[in-house]
C-alpha positions in Angstrom: -8.3 -21.3 18.6 -8.7 -24.8 17.2 -11.4 -23.7 14.7 -9.1 -20.8 13.5 -6.3 -23.1 13.0 -8.5 -25.6 10.9 -9.8 -22.7 8.9 -6.3 -21.7 8.0 -5.2 -25.2 7.2 -8.1 -25.6 4.9 -7.2 -22.2 3.2 -3.7 -23.5 2.7 -4.9 -26.6 0.9 -7.2 -24.5 -1.2 -4.4 -22.2 -2.1 -2.4 -25.2 -3.6 -5.2 -27.2 -5.0 -8.5 -25.3 -4.9 -10.5 -23.3 -7.6 -8.4 -20.2 -8.3 -11.1 -17.6 -8.7 -12.9 -18.7 -5.6 -9.7 -18.9 -3.6 -8.6 -15.5 -4.7 -11.8 -14.0 -3.6 -12.1 -15.8 -0.3 -8.5 -15.0 0.5 -8.8 -11.5 -0.9 -12.1 -10.1 0.5 -10.7 -9.7 4.0 -7.7 -7.8 2.4 -10.2 -5.7 0.6 -12.0 -4.8 3.8 -8.6 -4.3 5.5 -7.8 -1.8 2.7 -11.1 -0.2 2.9 -10.7 0.4 6.7 -7.3 1.9 6.2 -8.8 4.1 3.4 -11.5 5.2 5.9 -8.7 6.9 7.9 -8.1 9.6 5.2 -11.7 9.7 3.9 -13.1 10.4 7.3 -10.3 12.9 8.0 -11.1 14.7 4.6 -14.8 14.7 5.4 -14.5 16.4 8.7 -11.7 18.7 7.7 -13.6 19.8 4.5 -16.5 20.7 6.6 -14.7 22.4 9.6 -11.4 23.5 8.2 -11.9 24.0 4.5 -10.0 23.4 1.3 -6.8 24.2 3.2 -7.4 21.3 5.6 -7.8 18.8 2.7 -4.7 20.2 0.9 -2.7 19.9 4.1 -3.4 16.2 4.5 -2.8 15.8 0.8 0.8 17.1 1.3 1.5 14.5 4.1 0.8 11.4 2.3 3.8 11.2 -0.2 6.2 12.3 2.6 4.9 9.6 5.0 4.8 7.1 2.2 8.5 7.9 1.4 9.8 6.9 4.8 7.5 4.1 5.2 8.8 2.8 1.9 12.4 2.8 3.1 11.5 -0.1 5.4 8.3 -1.4 3.8 10.2 -3.8 1.6 11.0 -5.7 4.7 7.3 -6.5 5.1 7.3 -7.7 1.4 10.2 -10.0 2.4 8.1 -11.3 5.4 5.2 -12.3 3.1 7.4 -13.8 0.4 9.5 -15.8 3.0 6.4 -17.0 5.1 4.4 -18.0 2.0 7.1 -19.9 0.4 8.2 -21.8 3.5 4.6 -22.6 4.2 4.5 -24.1 0.6 7.6 -26.1 1.5 6.0 -27.2 4.9 9.1 -25.8 6.6 7.3 -24.3 9.6 10.5 -23.8 11.7 11.8 -21.4 9.1 8.3 -19.8 8.9 8.6 -18.7 12.7 12.2 -17.7 12.3 11.5 -15.5 9.3 8.5 -14.0 11.0 10.6 -13.2 14.1 13.5 -11.7 12.2 11.3 -9.6 10.1 9.5 -8.2 13.2 12.6 -7.4 14.9 14.2 -5.6 11.9 11.0 -3.5 11.3 10.9 -2.5 14.9 14.4 -1.1 14.9 13.8 0.5 11.5 10.4 2.1 12.6 11.9 4.0 15.5 14.9 5.4 13.4 12.6 6.4 10.6 10.1 8.1 13.0 13.0 10.3 14.4 14.2 11.1 10.9 10.7 11.9 9.6 10.1 14.6 12.3 13.5 16.2 11.7 12.9 16.5 7.9 9.2 17.5 7.8 9.6 21.3 7.7 12.5 21.3 5.1 10.6 19.0 2.8 7.4 21.0 3.1 9.3 24.1 2.1 10.8 22.3 -0.9 7.3 21.3 -2.1 6.4 24.9 -2.5 2.8 24.7 -1.1 1.0 27.9 0.1 2.2 29.0 3.5 -1.3 28.6 5.1 -1.3 24.9 4.0 2.2 24.2 5.3 1.3 25.8 8.6 -1.5 23.3 9.0 0.4 20.3 7.5 3.6 20.5 9.6 2.2 19.5 13.0 -0.1 16.9 11.4 2.8 15.1 9.7 5.0 15.2 12.8 2.3 13.4 14.9 1.8 10.9 12.1 5.6 10.2 12.1 5.5 9.8 15.9 3.0 6.9 15.3 5.2 5.2 12.8 6.4 2.4 15.1 2.8 1.5 15.6 2.1 1.6 11.9 5.1 -0.7 11.3 3.9 -3.2 14.0 0.5 -3.5 12.2 2.2 -3.7 8.8 4.5 -6.6 10.0 1.6 -8.5 11.5 -0.5 -8.3 8.5 2.4 -9.3 6.1 3.3 -12.3 8.2 -0.2 -13.6 8.5 -0.9 -12.9 4.8 2.0 -15.3 3.9 0.6 -17.7 6.3 -2.8 -17.6 4.7 -4.7 -15.8 7.3 -6.2 -12.4 6.1 -9.2 -12.5 8.5 -7.3 -11.6 11.7 -5.6 -8.4 10.3 -8.9 -7.4 8.9 -10.6 -7.4 12.4 -7.7 -5.5 13.9 -7.9 -2.9 11.1 -11.7 -2.7 11.8 -11.2 -1.9 15.4 -8.5 0.7 14.6 -10.8 2.5 12.1 -13.8 2.6 14.5 -11.6 4.3 17.1 -10.4 6.8 14.5 -14.0 7.5 13.2 -15.3 8.0 16.6 -12.4 10.3 17.8 -12.2 12.5 14.6 -15.4 14.7 15.0 -14.6 15.3 18.6 -10.9 16.3 18.1 -11.4 18.0 14.6 -14.5 20.0 15.2 -14.4 20.2 19.0 -17.6 18.5 19.9 -18.4 17.9 23.6 -15.6 18.8 26.0 -12.9 18.7 23.4 -11.3 21.8 21.9 -11.4 22.1 18.1 -7.9 21.1 17.0 -8.6 20.8 13.2 -5.8 19.0 11.3 -3.8 18.4 14.4 -6.9 16.7 16.0 -7.1 14.4 12.9 -3.5 13.3 13.5 -4.1 12.7 17.3 -7.1 10.5 16.4 -4.9 8.5 13.9 -2.1 8.1 16.6 -4.5 6.8 19.1 -6.1 4.3 16.8 -2.9 2.9 15.6 -1.5 2.6 19.2 -4.5 0.4 20.2 -4.2 -1.7 17.0 -0.4 -2.2 17.3 -0.8 -3.5 21.0 -3.4 -6.0 19.7 -1.1 -7.1 16.8 1.9 -7.6 19.0 -0.1 -9.7 21.6 -1.5 -11.9 18.9 1.8 -12.5 17.1 3.3 -13.7 20.4 0.3 -15.4 22.1 -2.7 -15.7 19.9 -1.7 -17.8 16.9 -0.7 -21.3 18.2 0.8 -22.6 15.0 2.5 -19.4 14.0 3.4 -18.2 17.6 6.8 -16.7 17.6 9.2 -16.5 20.6 11.9 -14.1 21.7 14.5 -16.6 20.4 13.0 -16.1 16.9 13.8 -12.4 17.1 17.5 -12.9 17.8 19.0 -11.6 14.6 21.0 -14.2 12.6 23.2 -13.0 9.8 22.2 -15.6 7.3 18.5 -14.8 7.8 19.0 -11.0 7.8 20.9 -11.3 4.5 18.0 -13.3 3.1 15.5 -10.6 4.2 17.6 -7.8 2.9 18.2 -9.5 -0.5 14.4 -9.5 -1.0 13.6 -6.4 1.1 16.2 -3.8 0.0 15.2 -3.7 -3.8 11.6 -3.4 -2.8 12.3 -0.7 -0.3 14.5 1.2 -2.7 11.9 0.9 -5.4 9.0 2.0 -3.2 11.0 5.0 -1.7 12.0 6.2 -5.1 8.4 6.0 -6.3 7.3 7.9 -3.1 10.0 10.6 -3.8 8.5 10.8 -7.3 5.0 11.5 -5.8 6.6 14.4 -3.7 8.0 15.8 -7.0 4.4 15.4 -8.5 3.0 17.3 -5.7 5.4 20.2 -6.2 4.0 20.3 -9.8 0.4 20.3 -8.6 1.1 22.9 -5.8 2.3 25.4 -8.4 -1.4 25.6 -9.7 -2.8 26.6 -6.4 -4.7 25.3 -3.4 -7.8 24.3 -5.5 -5.8 22.0 -7.8 -4.0 20.6 -4.9 -7.4 19.7 -3.3 -8.6 18.3 -6.7 -5.5 16.0 -6.7 -5.9 14.9 -3.1 -9.6 14.1 -3.5 -9.2 12.4 -6.9 -6.2 10.1 -5.9 -8.2 9.1 -2.7 -11.2 8.3 -4.8 -9.0 6.2 -7.1 -7.4 4.5 -4.1 -10.8 3.5 -2.9 -11.1 1.4 -6.2 -7.7 -0.1 -5.4 -9.2 -1.5 -2.2 -10.8 -4.1 -4.3 -7.8 -4.8 -6.6 -5.4 -4.5 -3.9 -7.3 -7.5 -2.1 -7.0 -9.6 -5.3 -3.2 -8.8 -5.9 -2.6 -9.3 -2.1 -4.1 -12.7 -2.3 -2.3 -13.4 -5.5 1.0 -12.8 -3.6 0.1 -15.4 -1.0 -1.2 -17.9 -3.6 1.7 -17.5 -6.0 4.3 -17.6 -3.2 2.9 -20.9 -1.6 2.6 -22.5 -5.1 6.2 -21.5 -6.0 7.3 -23.0 -2.7 5.5 -26.1 -3.4 6.9 -26.1 -7.1 3.5 -25.9 -8.7 4.6 -23.6 -11.5 1.8 -24.1 -13.9 -0.8 -23.2 -11.3 1.2 -20.1 -10.2 0.9 -18.9 -13.9 -2.8 -19.5 -13.9 -3.2 -17.6 -10.7 -1.4 -14.5 -12.2 -3.4 -14.6 -15.4 -6.7 -14.8 -13.4 -5.6 -12.0 -11.1 -5.0 -9.8 -14.1 -8.3 -10.4 -15.8 -10.2 -9.8 -12.5 -8.5 -6.5 -11.8 -8.8 -5.1 -15.2 -12.6 -6.0 -15.3 -13.3 -4.4 -11.9 -11.2 -1.3 -12.7 -13.0 -0.7 -16.0 -16.5 -0.7 -14.2 -15.3 1.5 -11.3 -13.5 4.1 -13.4 -16.6 4.5 -15.6 -18.7 5.2 -12.6 -16.3 7.6 -11.1 -16.2 9.6 -14.5 -19.9 9.6 -14.9 -20.6 10.9 -11.4 -17.3 12.7 -10.7 -19.0 16.0 -9.6 -21.2 14.2 -7.0 -18.2 12.2 -5.7 -16.0 15.4 -5.4 -18.9 17.4 -4.0 -19.1 15.0 -1.1 -15.9 16.4 0.2 -16.0 20.0 -0.7 -18.3 22.8 -2.0 -15.5 24.6 -3.7 -16.8 25.1 -7.3 -13.4 25.2 -8.9 -12.5 21.8 -7.5 -15.8 20.3 -8.6 -15.4 21.7 -12.0 -12.0 20.1 -12.4 -13.2 16.7 -11.3 -14.5 15.4 -14.6 -11.3 16.4 -16.4 -9.2 14.6 -13.7 -11.2 11.5 -14.0 -11.2 11.4 -17.9 -7.4 11.9 -18.2 -6.3 9.7 -15.2 -9.3 7.7 -14.0 -9.5 5.3 -16.9 -5.9 4.5 -16.8 -6.1 2.7 -13.5 -6.8 -0.4 -15.6 -3.2 -0.2 -16.7 -2.1 0.1 -13.1 -4.2 -3.0 -12.3 -2.1 -5.0 -14.9 1.1 -3.5 -13.5 0.3 -4.3 -9.9 -0.8 -7.9 -10.5 2.6 -8.5 -12.3 4.5 -6.8 -9.4 2.6 -9.2 -7.1 4.1 -12.1 -8.8 7.6 -10.8 -8.6 7.1 -10.0 -4.8 5.8 -13.5 -4.2 8.8 -15.1 -5.8 11.1 -12.8 -3.6 12.6 -11.4 -6.9 12.1 -7.8 -6.1 14.7 -6.1 -8.4 12.5 -6.4 -11.6 9.6 -4.9 -9.6 11.9 -2.1 -8.4 13.0 -1.3 -11.9 9.4 -1.3 -13.3 8.3 1.0 -10.6 11.2 3.4 -11.2 10.6 3.5 -15.0 6.8 4.1 -14.4 7.4 7.1 -12.2 10.7 8.5 -13.1 10.8 7.5 -16.8 7.2 8.2 -17.6 5.1 10.0 -15.1 7.3 12.8 -13.9 8.7 13.8 -17.3 5.4 13.4 -19.1 3.5 15.5 -16.5 6.2 18.3 -16.6 6.2 18.4 -20.5 2.5 18.5 -20.8 1.8 20.8 -17.8 4.7 23.3 -18.2 6.4 23.1 -21.6 3.2 22.6 -23.5 1.2 25.0 -21.2 -1.6 22.5 -20.6 -1.7 23.5 -16.9 -3.0 21.1 -14.3 -4.7 19.0 -16.9 -1.3 18.3 -18.4 -0.4 16.6 -15.0 -3.6 14.4 -15.1 -2.7 13.4 -18.8 0.9 12.6 -17.9 -0.3 10.4 -15.0 -2.7 8.5 -17.2 -0.2 7.8 -19.9 2.3 6.5 -17.4 -0.2 3.8 -16.3 -0.9 2.7 -19.8 2.7 2.4 -20.9 3.9 0.8 -17.7 1.3 -1.9 -18.1 2.8 -2.8 -21.5 6.3 -2.9 -20.0 5.1 -5.1 -17.1 3.5 -7.6 -19.5 6.6 -7.8 -21.6 8.7 -8.4 -18.6 6.4 -11.1 -17.1 6.5 -13.0 -20.4 10.1 -13.7 -19.8 9.1 -16.0 -17.0 11.8 -14.6 -14.7 9.2 -14.2 -11.7 9.0 -18.1 -11.6 12.4 -18.6 -10.2 12.4 -18.5 -6.4 15.2 -16.9 -4.3 14.4 -19.2 -1.2 16.9 -21.8 -0.3 15.5 -25.0 1.4 18.4 -26.4 3.4 21.5 -26.4 1.1 19.7 -26.7 -2.2 18.5 -23.6 -4.0 15.0 -23.8 -5.4 15.5 -23.1 -9.1 12.1 -23.2 -11.1 12.0 -23.6 -14.8 11.0 -20.5 -16.8 8.4 -20.3 -19.7 7.4 -17.7 -22.1 3.8 -18.0 -20.9 2.4 -16.0 -18.0 
């Protein structure tokens, strides 16, 4: 345990004074692997479902993602608040507030997860009916989504643990927990989906049961480590006793983030209704394509996640110039990596899509999808890097507004106009998605140049931390 603590202390010093690129990568690569492990959940599910259930199985899991994301987002902002508070208090060296913030966030998310799990199960069937997917897809998707919602308390425990330790500067431990969880899911999937050995073939439902089991094990490990495993960060039951001042502080940061994420998730549900109107093949194309793109975000998500920790701790320590340099570096790294990855996906799109399905219609649509949407992910890289800066400062209202404009002001109307009014079909949806990424990147850059992300909402004692603004990133 002493070795782990020394490693974390060295990382905290590097965050405040070390080389920026190296620290971003050292702090970010465990986040990349964590994101990769989480992505493996859906990729492995899609592989086995594509082989043993068919295109309908892939489409069924595609329907689940925005619905689950919508309810997770309602409370997900609280985990963003946890990272912001912990990282800035670490920068201030106020460790009493670090532990109190961690305990309060954990308690609030535990309550929210149980409530949202129950709500999710109740609304699953009405929402699936609203989305207008083919009946055979809804039949497969409904039990899958309900089981996933049942696992939501476990999902939130994992999310809380990762956000708290990320703010602390430890990205290694959540990565190990995530790896264990994915190994369990990967091992169980073929047995429960295809019915290998003594297990019956349960198809889509088997994939959900495998995910439930893996998350339950990971949540138990996270809870144990948060209370007993990390000596310097170990929280006690007294830290979980809700205090109105701290709850207000968490809500001030978390509610705009939750509202923004949930409205974005609602927009993704609307987008799926657009895609569903063009049939199961286009729904499968959308599902495979977005998951492939999300694989790329494994890398950039690690960089922007590390940027949240680094910017937050430097704002807490009043290192404004360094925080700006971190943001600029994160933007350049993400754009460069995304350009390389999107080019590879475009050139080899039939091969990548063919890994998941043998449906010729889906494979034929793959290059069109990657040309119209794939290259635009560079714009999303800029957008997400700037959102990371606002999340780090605890000023989540601008992040919320930018997210709403990107989806509701750009993606949804553009996709509808191109696909239905202009008659471009599913290709119009891909074009609308891509255009929204380019334009939202410009919007985010303009907003970041105001310097508003450099003002922390944290109060240290009685004095509010008010940081000077600059016209530079």
